[in-house]
DSSP file (Angstrom, degrees, kcal/mol; ACC not computed):
  #  RESIDUE AA STRUCTURE BP1 BP2  ACC     N-H-->O    O-->H-N    N-H-->O    O-->H-N    TCO  KAPPA ALPHA  PHI   PSI    X-CA   Y-CA   Z-CA
    1    1 A M              0   0    0      0, 0.0     2,-0.2     0, 0.0     0, 0.0   0.000 360.0 360.0 360.0 142.0    0.0   -0.1   -0.1
    2    2 A S        -     0   0    0      1,-0.1     3,-0.1     3,-0.0     0, 0.0  -0.591 360.0-107.9 -96.4 156.4    1.3    3.4   -0.8
    3    3 A G        -     0   0    0     -2,-0.2    -1,-0.1     1,-0.2     2,-0.1  -0.048  53.5 -69.6 -69.1 174.3    1.4    6.6    1.4
    4    4 A P        -     0   0    0      0, 0.0     2,-0.3     0, 0.0    -1,-0.2  -0.410  53.3-103.2 -69.6 149.1   -0.8    9.6    0.8
    5    5 A V        -     0   0    0     -2,-0.1    -3,-0.0    -3,-0.1     0, 0.0  -0.557  35.3-160.4 -78.4 129.3   -0.2   11.8   -2.2
    6    6 A V        -     0   0    0     -2,-0.3    22,-0.0    -3,-0.0    -1,-0.0  -0.942  22.3-114.5-116.1 126.0    1.5   15.1   -1.4
    7    7 A P        -     0   0    0      0, 0.0     3,-0.1     0, 0.0     0, 0.0  -0.227  34.9-115.1 -61.9 147.7    1.4   18.0   -3.8
    8    8 A G        -     0   0    0      1,-0.1    18,-0.1    19,-0.0    70,-0.1  -0.334  43.8 -74.4 -75.9 159.2    4.6   18.9   -5.3
    9    9 A P        -     0   0    0      0, 0.0     2,-0.4     0, 0.0    68,-0.2  -0.277  42.7-161.5 -55.2 137.9    6.4   22.3   -4.6
   10   10 A V        -     0   0    0     16,-0.2    16,-2.1    -3,-0.1     2,-0.2  -0.997  22.8-121.1-123.4 121.0    5.0   25.5   -6.2
   11   11 A I  E     +A   25   0A   0     -2,-0.4    14,-0.3    14,-0.2     3,-0.1  -0.469  32.1 177.6 -63.6 123.8    7.2   28.7   -6.5
   12   12 A Q  E     +     0   0A   0     12,-2.7     2,-0.3     1,-0.3    13,-0.2   0.775  59.0  10.7 -96.2 -35.0    5.2   31.4   -4.7
   13   13 A S  E     -A   24   0A   0     11,-1.8    11,-2.1     2,-0.0     2,-0.3  -0.985  48.1-168.6-147.9 158.3    7.6   34.4   -5.0
   14   14 A L  E     -A   23   0A   0     -2,-0.3     2,-0.5     9,-0.2     9,-0.2  -0.957  11.7-177.5-137.2 115.1   10.7   35.6   -6.7
   15   15 A A  E     -A   22   0A   0      7,-2.9     7,-2.1    -2,-0.3     2,-0.4  -0.975  10.1-156.3-129.0 129.8   12.5   38.8   -5.6
   16   16 A L  E     +A   21   0A   0     -2,-0.5     2,-0.3     5,-0.2     5,-0.2  -0.836  22.1 157.1-104.5 132.2   15.6   40.1   -7.4
   17   17 A S  E >   -A   20   0A   0      3,-2.4     3,-0.5    -2,-0.4    -2,-0.0  -0.876  65.2 -18.4-158.0 126.2   18.0   42.4   -5.7
   18   18 A E  T 3  S-     0   0    0     -2,-0.3    50,-0.1     1,-0.2     3,-0.1   0.803 125.8 -46.8  44.2  43.6   21.7   43.2   -6.4
   19   19 A G  T 3  S+     0   0    0      1,-0.3    49,-1.2    49,-0.1    48,-0.6   0.757 117.7 109.6  76.7  29.0   22.4   40.1   -8.5
   20   20 A K  E <   -A   17   0A   0     -3,-0.5    -3,-2.4    47,-0.2     2,-0.4  -0.973  54.4-153.6-134.3 144.9   20.7   37.8   -6.1
   21   21 A A  E     -AB  16  64A   0     43,-2.0    43,-3.1    -2,-0.4     2,-0.5  -0.981   6.3-161.6-117.6 131.6   17.3   35.9   -6.6
   22   22 A T  E     -AB  15  63A   0     -7,-2.1    -7,-2.9    -2,-0.4     2,-0.4  -0.987  12.7-173.2-114.2 117.3   15.3   35.0   -3.5
   23   23 A L  E     -AB  14  62A   0     39,-2.7    39,-2.2    -2,-0.5     2,-0.4  -0.912   9.4-171.3-114.8 142.1   12.7   32.3   -4.1
   24   24 A T  E     +AB  13  61A   0    -11,-2.1   -12,-2.7    -2,-0.4   -11,-1.8  -0.987  11.9 178.3-126.0 139.9   10.1   31.0   -1.7
   25   25 A W  E     -AB  11  60A   0     35,-2.6    35,-2.0    -2,-0.4   -14,-0.2  -0.946  37.0 -86.7-137.3 165.6    7.9   27.9   -2.6
   26   26 A S  E     + B   0  59A   0    -16,-2.1    33,-0.3    -2,-0.3     2,-0.3  -0.459  55.6 168.0 -73.8 142.2    5.2   25.8   -0.9
   27   27 A A        -     0   0    0     31,-1.6     2,-0.3    -2,-0.1    27,-0.0  -0.871  30.6-137.6-144.2 169.0    6.6   23.0    1.3
   28   28 A I        -     0   0    0     -2,-0.3    27,-0.2     3,-0.1    30,-0.1  -0.892  45.8 -80.0-128.2 160.7    5.7   20.5    3.9
   29   29 A D  S    S+     0   0    0     -2,-0.3    27,-0.2     1,-0.2     3,-0.1  -0.328 102.1   6.0 -60.0 142.8    7.8   19.7    7.1
   30   30 A K  S    S+     0   0    0     25,-1.5    -1,-0.2     1,-0.1    26,-0.1  -0.258  89.6 108.2  80.2 -34.9   10.8   17.3    6.8
   31   31 A P        -     0   0    0      0, 0.0    24,-2.3     0, 0.0     2,-0.3  -0.354  64.0-130.6 -64.9 154.4   11.4   16.6    3.0
   32   32 A S  E     -DE  54  81B   0     49,-1.2    48,-2.3    22,-0.2    49,-1.2  -0.743  19.6-153.0 -97.3 156.9   14.4   18.3    1.6
   33   33 A Y  E     -DE  53  79B   0     20,-3.9    20,-2.9    -2,-0.3     2,-0.4  -0.871   6.4-148.9-126.7 161.9   14.2   20.3   -1.7
   34   34 A S  E     - E   0  78B   0     44,-2.1    44,-2.1    -2,-0.3     2,-0.6  -0.993   9.6-151.6-130.9 122.7   16.8   21.2   -4.3
   35   35 A L  E     + E   0  77B   0     -2,-0.4    14,-2.6    16,-0.3    15,-0.5  -0.860  23.6 176.8 -91.5 120.9   16.5   24.5   -6.2
   36   36 A R  E     -FE  48  76B   0     40,-2.9    40,-2.3    -2,-0.6     2,-0.3  -0.839   8.8-161.9-121.8 158.9   18.1   24.2   -9.8
   37   37 A Y  E     -FE  47  75B   0     10,-2.2    10,-3.6    -2,-0.3     2,-0.3  -0.921  12.5-163.4-139.1 162.6   18.3   26.7  -12.7
   38   38 A K  E     - E   0  74B   0     36,-1.5    36,-3.2    -2,-0.3     3,-0.1  -0.966  13.5-153.4-137.9 142.4   18.9   26.9  -16.3
   39   39 A N  S    S+     0   0    0     -2,-0.3     2,-0.3     1,-0.3    -1,-0.1   0.736  94.5  25.1 -79.0 -27.6   19.9   30.1  -18.3
   40   40 A N  S >  S-     0   0    0     34,-0.1     3,-1.8     1,-0.1    -1,-0.3  -0.999  74.8-137.8-141.5 136.5   18.4   28.6  -21.3
   41   41 A L  T 3  S+     0   0    0     -2,-0.3    -1,-0.1     1,-0.3    -2,-0.0   0.664 106.1  61.5 -75.6 -12.1   15.6   25.9  -21.4
   42   42 A N  T 3  S+     0   0    0     -3,-0.0    -1,-0.3     3,-0.0     2,-0.0   0.576  77.5 112.3 -84.8  -6.5   17.5   24.2  -24.3
   43   43 A D  S <  S-     0   0    0     -3,-1.8    -5,-0.0     1,-0.1     0, 0.0  -0.382  72.7-130.7 -62.0 144.4   20.5   23.6  -21.9
   44   44 A A  S    S+     0   0    0      1,-0.0     2,-0.2     2,-0.0    -1,-0.1   0.946  81.3  37.7 -61.7 -53.5   20.9   19.8  -21.2
   45   45 A D  S    S-     0   0    0     -3,-0.0     2,-0.3    -8,-0.0    -1,-0.0  -0.725  72.8-127.8-119.3 152.3   21.2   19.9  -17.4
   46   46 A W        -     0   0    0     -2,-0.2    -8,-0.2    -8,-0.1    29,-0.1  -0.713  32.0-133.9 -89.5 145.4   19.6   21.9  -14.6
   47   47 A V  E     -F   37   0B   0    -10,-3.6   -10,-2.2    -2,-0.3     2,-0.1  -0.869  16.3-121.0-101.8 128.7   22.4   23.4  -12.3
   48   48 A P  E     -F   36   0B   0      0, 0.0   -12,-0.3     0, 0.0     3,-0.1  -0.443  15.6-158.0 -65.2 140.3   21.9   23.0   -8.5
   49   49 A V        -     0   0    0    -14,-2.6     2,-0.3     1,-0.4    16,-0.2   0.854  67.1 -31.4 -87.6 -40.2   21.8   26.5   -6.7
   50   50 A N  S    S-     0   0    0    -15,-0.5    -1,-0.4     1,-0.1   -15,-0.2  -0.932  83.6 -53.5-167.6 177.1   22.9   25.0   -3.3
   51   51 A V  S    S-     0   0    0     -2,-0.3   -16,-0.3     1,-0.2    -1,-0.1  -0.068  80.9 -60.8 -63.0 170.2   22.7   22.1   -1.0
   52   52 A A        -     0   0    0    -18,-0.1     2,-0.4   -20,-0.1   -18,-0.2  -0.185  51.4-146.5 -51.7 137.5   19.3   20.5    0.0
   53   53 A I  E     -D   33   0B   0    -20,-2.9   -20,-3.9    -3,-0.1     2,-0.4  -0.938  12.3-132.3-108.7 136.9   17.0   22.9    1.8
   54   54 A E  E     -D   32   0B   0     -2,-0.4   -22,-0.2   -22,-0.3     2,-0.2  -0.777  18.9-121.7 -90.8 131.6   14.7   21.4    4.4
   55   55 A G        -     0   0    0    -24,-2.3   -25,-1.5    -2,-0.4     2,-0.4  -0.482  29.1-175.0 -63.3 127.5   11.0   22.3    4.4
   56   56 A V  B >   -C   59   0A   0      3,-0.9     3,-0.8    -2,-0.2     2,-0.2  -0.941  56.0 -33.9-131.3 115.7    9.7   23.9    7.5
   57   57 A G  T 3  S-     0   0    0     -2,-0.4    -2,-0.0     1,-0.2     3,-0.0  -0.567 117.3 -29.2  73.4-138.2    6.1   24.7    8.0
   58   58 A S  T 3  S+     0   0    0     -2,-0.2   -31,-1.6   -30,-0.1     2,-0.3   0.401 123.9  34.5 -96.6   3.7    4.3   25.6    4.7
   59   59 A S  E <   -BC  26  56A   0     -3,-0.8    -3,-0.9   -33,-0.3     2,-0.3  -0.985  55.8-155.9-150.2 160.3    7.1   27.2    2.8
   60   60 A A  E     -B   25   0A   0    -35,-2.0   -35,-2.6    -2,-0.3     2,-0.3  -0.970  14.1-159.7-131.1 148.5   10.9   27.0    2.1
   61   61 A T  E     +B   24   0A   0     -2,-0.3     2,-0.3   -37,-0.2   -37,-0.2  -0.958  11.4 172.7-127.6 150.8   13.2   29.8    0.8
   62   62 A A  E     -B   23   0A   0    -39,-2.2   -39,-2.7    -2,-0.3     2,-0.4  -0.995  21.2-135.4-149.3 159.0   16.5   29.8   -0.8
   63   63 A V  E     -B   22   0A   0     -2,-0.3     2,-0.8   -41,-0.2   -41,-0.3  -0.937   4.7-150.9-115.9 134.9   18.8   32.5   -2.4
   64   64 A D  E >   +B   21   0A   0    -43,-3.1   -43,-2.0    -2,-0.4     3,-0.6  -0.895  15.8 178.4-108.0 108.9   20.6   32.2   -5.7
   65   65 A N  T 3   +     0   0    0     -2,-0.8     3,-0.2     1,-0.2    -1,-0.1   0.298  68.8  68.3 -90.4   6.5   23.7   34.3   -5.4
   66   66 A S  T 3   +     0   0    0      1,-0.1    -1,-0.2   -45,-0.1   -46,-0.1   0.219  64.2 100.9-112.3  13.7   25.1   33.5   -8.8
   67   67 A I    X   +     0   0    0     -3,-0.6     3,-2.7   -48,-0.6   -47,-0.2   0.784  45.8 152.9 -74.0 -24.8   22.6   35.3  -11.0
   68   68 A G  T 3  S-     0   0    0    -49,-1.2    -1,-0.2     1,-0.3   -49,-0.1  -0.038  75.2 -19.0  41.1-111.9   24.7   38.2  -11.6
   69   69 A N  T 3  S+     0   0    0    -50,-0.1    -1,-0.3     3,-0.0    -2,-0.1   0.009  88.4 147.1-114.9  23.3   23.9   39.9  -15.0
   70   70 A A    <   -     0   0    0     -3,-2.7     3,-0.1     1,-0.2   -51,-0.0  -0.399  46.0-144.1 -59.7 124.4   22.1   36.8  -16.5
   71   71 A P  S    S+     0   0    0      0, 0.0     2,-0.3     0, 0.0    -1,-0.2   0.805  78.7   1.4 -66.8 -22.7   19.4   38.2  -18.8
   72   72 A Q        -     0   0    0     -5,-0.1     2,-0.3     2,-0.0    -3,-0.0  -0.989  62.0-172.3-157.0 157.5   17.1   35.4  -17.8
   73   73 A R        -     0   0    0     -2,-0.3     2,-0.4    -3,-0.1   -34,-0.2  -0.961  11.7-150.6-154.9 137.7   17.1   32.3  -15.5
   74   74 A F  E     -E   38   0B   0    -36,-3.2   -36,-1.5    -2,-0.3     2,-0.3  -0.907  16.8-151.5-111.8 140.8   14.5   29.5  -15.2
   75   75 A Y  E     -E   37   0B   0     -2,-0.4     2,-0.3   -38,-0.2   -38,-0.2  -0.783  14.0-173.6-117.5 155.3   14.1   27.7  -11.9
   76   76 A Q  E     -E   36   0B   0    -40,-2.3   -40,-2.9    -2,-0.3     2,-0.5  -0.997   8.8-158.4-142.4 130.8   13.0   24.2  -10.9
   77   77 A V  E     -E   35   0B   0     -2,-0.3     2,-0.4   -42,-0.2   -42,-0.2  -0.976  17.2-176.2-115.2 131.5   12.3   23.0   -7.2
   78   78 A M  E     -E   34   0B   0    -44,-2.1   -44,-2.1    -2,-0.5     2,-0.6  -0.958  29.4-120.9-125.7 143.9   12.5   19.2   -6.7
   79   79 A V  E     +E   33   0B   0     -2,-0.4   -46,-0.2   -46,-0.2     3,-0.1  -0.730  30.6 175.1 -78.2 119.0   11.8   17.1   -3.7
   80   80 A V  E     +     0   0B   0    -48,-2.3     2,-0.3    -2,-0.6   -47,-0.2   0.542  69.5  22.4-106.0  -6.8   15.0   15.2   -3.0
   81   81 A E  E    S-E   32   0B   0    -49,-1.2   -49,-1.2     0, 0.0    -1,-0.3  -0.907  70.7-161.6-157.7 124.5   14.1   13.4    0.2
   82   82 A S              0   0    0     -2,-0.3   -52,-0.1   -51,-0.2     0, 0.0  -0.656 360.0 360.0-106.5 166.1   10.5   12.7    1.4
   83   83 A P              0   0    0      0, 0.0    -1,-0.1     0, 0.0   -53,-0.0   0.533 360.0 360.0 -70.0 360.0    9.3   11.8    4.9
């Protein structure tokens, strides 16, 4: 028997300031999340922004310090560890 279906993370906000992007997404307690990016959707791989981020409460937040002067960036949030 499988466990309950848990909705995936949804990016709720994105704030840009001084070459940094702060993202907040929906989360649940305990799983870890990975924030990844691509500068072009045709790029082969998603690049991890940082180490796994643990969900606490109903949201999680991460800062991408590497955005610099990139004209665009696409983000993906993935669950990397579930309860």
